[in-house]
KOLRO-650926 format. One record per residue (C-alpha): residue in three letters; x, y, z. Coordinates in steps of 0.02 Angstrom, whole numbers, padded with zeros to 5 digits, always signed. Example, Ala and Ser with C-alpha at 12.3 -4.5 7.8 and 13.67 -1.06 7.14 Angstrom:
2
ala+00615-00225+00390/ser+00684-00053+00357/
END
This chain:
430
trp+01071-00780+01504/his+01218-00811+01585/glu+01229-01019+01550/asn+01276-01105+01420/lys+01129-01150+01312/ile+01089-01191+01157/arg+00934-01158+01056/asp+00865-01341+01094/asn+00864-01318+01261/trp+00834-01138+01288/ala+00676-01112+01404/phe+00622-00996+01286/gly+00606-01122+01141/gly+00638-01090+00966/phe+00596-00908+00983/asp+00698-00773+01045/pro+00573-00638+01102/ala+00697-00494+01123/gly+00916-00493+01109/phe+01066-00575+01031/val+01038-00704+00898/cys+01199-00796+00828/ser+01179-00924+00680/ile+01322-01037+00684/pro+01329-01184+00534/lys+01346-01366+00588/pro+01503-01461+00534/gly+01473-01504+00349/trp+01317-01365+00330/ser+01306-01231+00221/his+01280-01066+00300/glu+01103-01059+00244/met+01072-01205+00368/ala+01151-01130+00522/val+01072-01150+00667/asp+01028-00999+00792/ile+01110-01014+00984/val+01102-00869+01109/leu+01240-00750+01136/asp+01308-00827+01307/asp+01340-00992+01220/ala+01505-01062+01246/glu+01658-01094+01133/thr+01564-01057+00976/val+01639-00919+00837/ile+01499-00793+00815/gln+01484-00759+00607/asp+01306-00685+00612/val+01233-00578+00738/met+01042-00521+00737/leu+00996-00376+00845/asn+00801-00413+00896/phe+00704-00324+01006/arg+00517-00374+00955/ile+00429-00368+01123/pro+00386-00198+01227/asn+00521-00203+01378/asn+00537-00024+01419/leu+00706+00004+01348/thr+00739+00186+01363/gly+00885+00317+01288/thr+00960+00335+01111/ile+01033+00208+01014/pro+01202+00189+01063/pro+01329+00227+00915/glu+01438+00082+00987/ile+01292-00025+00907/gly+01387+00000+00724/tyr+01544-00092+00803/ile+01463-00256+00813/asp+01533-00282+00639/val+01455-00446+00619/ile+01293-00407+00647/thr+01186-00444+00496/ala+00989-00385+00553/ile+00934-00252+00667/ser+00747-00249+00744/leu+00685-00137+00853/glu+00491-00163+00898/thr+00384-00043+01017/gln+00513+00032+01102/arg+00429+00196+01146/gly+00551+00253+01265/leu+00682+00265+01135/tyr+00737+00460+01074/gly+00859+00545+00975/phe+00918+00526+00800/leu+00992+00358+00717/pro+01177+00334+00743/asp+01269+00364+00598/thr+01361+00225+00651/ile+01214+00101+00610/ser+01279+00063+00455/asn+01450+00028+00467/pro+01427-00159+00486/pro+01480-00224+00316/asn+01359-00360+00301/leu+01204-00265+00376/lys+01062-00337+00268/ser+00923-00264+00372/leu+00861-00126+00485/gln+00682-00103+00542/ile+00610+00002+00691/leu+00445-00016+00706/phe+00322+00070+00836/ala+00443+00200+00920/gly+00372+00334+01016/pro+00353+00523+00990/asp+00536+00579+01028/phe+00617+00455+00909/gly+00659+00522+00724/gly+00778+00628+00638/val+00865+00636+00461/leu+00900+00475+00409/pro+01093+00422+00390/ser+01137+00465+00218/ser+01258+00295+00233/leu+01089+00181+00223/phe+01092+00224+00044/thr+01253+00204-00002/his+01281+00026+00103/pro+01349-00125-00004/ser+01240-00257+00059/leu+01079-00180+00146/lys+00925-00267+00073/tyr+00780-00186+00172/ile+00749-00032+00260/gly+00586-00011+00346/phe+00514+00107+00480/gln+00342+00083+00495/his+00202+00160+00623/asn+00347+00273+00713/glu+00274+00435+00802/gly+00411+00533+00780/ala+00457+00640+00618/leu+00583+00573+00515/glu+00678+00655+00336/phe+00766+00595+00192/pro+00953+00655+00193/pro+00979+00829+00079/thr+01108+00736-00009/val+01204+00554-00052/gln+01350+00510-00110/lys+01348+00426-00294/lys+01335+00233-00257/ser+01479+00147-00330/gly+01443-00042-00374/arg+01272-00138-00413/ser+01124-00088-00308/val+01048-00232-00200/leu+00921-00143-00079/leu+00750-00233-00144/asn+00634-00142+00014/leu+00615+00028+00048/ile+00475+00041+00184/leu+00452+00205+00286/lys+00258+00195+00327/ser+00179+00304+00434/thr+00325+00361+00502/gly+00321+00549+00502/leu+00424+00568+00336/phe+00426+00767+00270/gly+00510+00845+00140/thr+00525+00797-00037/ile+00555+00622-00103/pro+00740+00630-00169/ser+00793+00588-00361/phe+00929+00463-00273/ile+00795+00341-00242/ala+00820+00293-00424/glu+00992+00247-00423/his+00920+00089-00330/thr+00852+00006-00475/ser+00842-00147-00400/ile+00705-00096-00273/thr+00539-00199-00274/thr+00435-00111-00147/leu+00445+00076-00134/asp+00313+00112+00007/leu+00306+00300+00074/asn+00122+00282+00131/asn+00048+00398+00252/asn+00175+00516+00272/asn+00185+00712+00258/leu+00280+00716+00098/glu+00236+00857-00014/gly+00325+00926-00201/ser+00296+00820-00368/val+00350+00632-00397/pro+00529+00645-00449/asp+00531+00596-00659/ser+00696+00488-00600/leu+00587+00350-00510/gly+00546+00283-00685/asn+00714+00216-00676/leu+00652+00077-00547/thr+00591-00039-00684/ser+00605-00180-00563/val+00474-00097-00444/val+00330-00223-00413/his+00234-00115-00262/phe+00226+00081-00267/asp+00138+00165-00134/leu+00126+00345-00104/his-00038+00342-00031/asp-00111+00485+00085/asn+00044+00623+00067/asn+00030+00798+00005/leu+00114+00752-00145/thr+00069+00885-00316/gly+00073+00901-00512/thr+00047+00789-00637/leu+00127+00600-00643/pro+00290+00594-00760/arg+00260+00487-00918/ser+00410+00386-00855/leu+00309+00295-00721/gly+00256+00209-00866/gln+00427+00116-00866/met+00385+00037-00718/ser+00325-00126-00835/asp+00350-00265-00680/leu+00226-00154-00565/thr+00074-00252-00498/ala+00008-00108-00380/met+00012+00073-00408/val-00052+00161-00259/leu-00085+00359-00267/gly-00237+00394-00188/lys-00252+00536-00048/asn-00132+00680-00128/asn-00154+00833-00254/phe-00104+00758-00398/gly-00194+00853-00557/gly-00211+00825-00733/pro-00288+00703-00851/leu-00265+00531-00799/pro-00101+00470-00906/gln-00113+00378-01063/trp+00050+00281-01051/leu-00048+00182-00896/asn-00065+00069-01037/asn+00114+00001-01043/leu+00085-00073-00854/lys+00026-00233-00929/gln+00048-00325-00746/leu-00056-00193-00656/gln-00184-00289-00545/leu-00226-00141-00423/leu-00225+00060-00471/asp-00272+00169-00342/leu-00296+00370-00395/ser-00444+00398-00275/tyr-00438+00561-00186/asn-00347+00679-00302/lys-00379+00825-00431/phe-00378+00712-00580/glu-00504+00795-00726/gly-00567+00743-00905/gly-00625+00574-00983/met-00563+00398-00936/pro-00428+00359-01090/ala-00472+00220-01203/ser-00290+00137-01169/phe-00376+00076-01006/ser-00448-00064-01102/gln-00273-00129-01130/leu-00238-00174-00943/ser-00277-00344-00946/ser-00226-00377-00768/leu-00292-00246-00684/glu-00413-00322-00540/his-00449-00164-00440/ile-00472+00022-00483/ser-00510+00155-00362/leu-00547+00334-00457/gln-00656+00403-00296/his-00661+00597-00253/asn-00580+00664-00400/arg-00733+00749-00457/asn-00686+00820-00616/leu-00678+00650-00705/asn-00816+00636-00828/gly-00876+00557-00995/ser-00907+00374-01009/ile-00810+00205-00929/ser-00833+00117-01089/ala-00647+00076-01079/leu-00652-00037-00924/glu-00785-00155-01027/gly-00665-00266-01081/leu-00547-00299-00924/asp-00579-00490-00899/ser-00515-00474-00733/leu-00589-00334-00669/ser-00685-00372-00480/ser-00678-00184-00393/leu-00717-00037-00462/leu-00737+00126-00343/leu-00792+00273-00433/tyr-00879+00375-00290/ser-00888+00562-00321/asn-00855+00599-00486/asp-00958+00672-00639/phe-00964+00509-00750/ser-01104+00502-00868/ser-01188+00394-01010/thr-01249+00215-00959/ile-01143+00081-00879/pro-01062-00033-01019/gly-01166-00187-01058/glu-01011-00312-01048/leu-00936-00242-00876/phe-00882-00384-00771/ser-00957-00502-00884/asn-00788-00621-00868/ser-00787-00607-00680/ser-00763-00777-00595/gly-00734-00683-00391/gln-00815-00588-00279/ile-00865-00401-00352/val-00877-00238-00284/val-00953-00093-00366/asp-00978+00102-00321/leu-01046+00207-00448/gly-01123+00325-00342/gln-01132+00516-00332/asn-01092+00545-00532/asn-01236+00572-00689/phe-01234+00393-00761/thr-01390+00363-00820/gly-01493+00212-00926/lys-01540+00043-00814/leu-01400-00074-00739/pro-01345-00212-00897/pro-01404-00383-00870/thr-01233-00451-00838/phe-01255-00351-00661/ser-01424-00478-00640/his-01316-00635-00683/leu-01176-00592-00555/ala-01285-00543-00404/ser-01239-00692-00320/asn-01075-00661-00334/thr-01098-00456-00289/ser-01027-00430-00104/tyr-01071-00228-00120/leu-01170-00116-00269/ser-01201+00070-00242/ile-01284+00169-00365/met-01351+00307-00276/gly-01343+00484-00312/asn-01352+00463-00527/asn-01493+00483-00637/phe-01532+00299-00680/asp-01706+00261-00739/ala-01855+00209-00598/asp-01823+00038-00634/ala-01625+00016-00652/val-01610-00113-00506/asp-01717-00265-00549/gly-01783-00390-00406/val-01635-00514-00435/leu-01517-00383-00366/cys-01624-00354-00215/glu-01621-00522-00171/gln-01462-00574-00206/val-01328-00433-00173/asn-01273-00450-00007/ala-01248-00246+00018/leu-01364-00126-00098/phe-01367+00041-00080/ala-01473+00129-00222/asp-01592+00267-00230/cys-01764+00265-00209/ser-01820+00332-00370/ser-01708+00185-00463/cys-01738+00058-00353/pro-01924+00002-00322/cys-01876-00179-00240/cys-01785-00096-00109/ile-01811-00098+00049/phe-01692+00034+00106/cys-01670+00162-00007/cys-01578+00334-00025/gly-01706+00462-00017/ala-01851+00380+00078/gly-01884+00487+00224/ser-01914+00679+00221/ala-01757+00720+00271/pro-01652+00846+00148/arg-01561+00705+00028/glu-01375+00789+00083/asn-01437+00744+00280/asp-01488+00561+00217/his-01334+00449+00264/ser-01401+00302+00157/cys-01358+00426+00017/his-01166+00444+00085/phe-01109+00265+00114/asn-00919+00263+00047/leu-00799+00122+00028/asp-00617+00116+00108/phe-00528+00029-00040/tyr-00371+00032+00056/lys-00449-00080+00182/leu-00551-00156+00031/val-00405-00246-00040/gly-00284-00253+00095/leu-00178-00129+00065/glu-00150-00094+00250/cys-00043-00255+00221/gly+00087-00160+00100/ala+00156-00265-00036/trp+00066-00418+00030/trp-00111-00357+00006/thr-00162-00517-00094/thr-00156-00603+00053/cys-00248-00472+00147/his-00369-00443+00030/val-00566-00467+00134/ser-00680-00529+00041/his-00822-00449+00156/tyr-00807-00266+00223/asp-00926-00161+00303/pro-00919+00012+00241/leu-00962+00169+00365/pro-01057+00319+00312/val-00933+00451+00230/gly-00970+00580+00374/
END
C-alpha cells in the first residue's frame, strides 16, 4: 500500500478487505456523499477512519491501547481474528466520534470485562460482539450517562457473556435492538428494562435466566419480537402481553410457565408466530388464539393443553402454516379450516394427543407437506406414530420436534423477517 492509490484505481476494487478506509468529501459534496480512499492516499486531510479487519489474516496479540488515540476513527470491526487474546483496552472508546464497534468470531483467549466507557460514549450507536469463543462480562458499575442516549443496537450474542443483566442498560432508552442470545446470563430480568420503550427486537434466548417476567416489559409498545425461549422463567403467562400491539413473534418455549392461556392473547392482532413448546405445565384451552388473523406458526409441543381445537384457528391465514400440537391432551377432530388450508400447510404435527379416530381426513393426508400423527387418529396416514411393535417412547416417528429459532429465521437476529424459511426439515428430538 505504499503507493498513491485512490479507490477508483486500487487493485482490490471498491471493497477494502482489511485495513484502514478513509472517507473524504469531494468539493461541494456533503459528508454523506464522501468517497472512500485507502490510508496511503497522498495530500488528503483524513476526517473519518474506519478500522476494518473482516477477513482471517492471522492477527495475533492484544488489541493495542494506542487504537484509542486515533481520534478521527468512527468504526472498528474485527472479524475472524482468532489469534487475538486479552481484554478490550479501556482506550477503545476514546475516539469522540466512534459510532460502531463490533468483534466477531474471535478465539477462546479474547474476552474479559467490557469497558464501562462503552456505555457512556456520546456517539456510539452500535455495539456488537457475536460468536466469540471467549467469555465477556458486563462492567460492575457504569457512571450515570449525561446527555441524550444514542445507542441503537446492543448485540452481545453467542459470546460467552456471564453474570446478570445490569440495570444500567435501561438508561439507553434509544435502544431498538437488545440481543443477548445464547450466553450464560443468570438471575432475573431487571424491572427497569421496561423503560426501553423504543425496543423493537428483544432477545434473551438460551440463557439461565429465572423468575417471573416483570410487568414493566408491557411498556415496550414498539416491540415486534420477544424471544425468551430456553431459560428457566416461571409463573403464569403474563396478562400484560396484550399491551404489545405490534408484536409479531412470541417465543416463550423451553421454560417453566404454567397455567392457562390468558384470554388477553386474543388482542395480539399482529401476532404471526408463537412458540410455547416444552413448558409442560401449560394447560387448558387455546381458544384465545382463535381470532388472531395474522397467525401462521403455532408450536405447542410438550405441554398439557386440552379441549378441542378452536374452529376458527388459522381461518384468515393466507401464507404458509406451521402447526405443532404434539404431546398434549387435545381431543376431538381437526376443524374443517385445517382441511381448507391443507395446501398451505407445510408442517402439521398432532401426535401424542387424544384425538378421535377420524381426526385427520384424506385432504390433509394428500396435501400437507409434512404430517405427523398417531395411527389411531389418522387412518389415511402412510407413516404414523405407533405403527410398529416398538414401545411408543422408543418410536422416533412419535418425537419429531421443530426448532422454532431456525423455523422463523431468528438466527439472523433483528433481521429475522428477511431470513424466514418457508420449508424447514425437522429432526427427531433425540
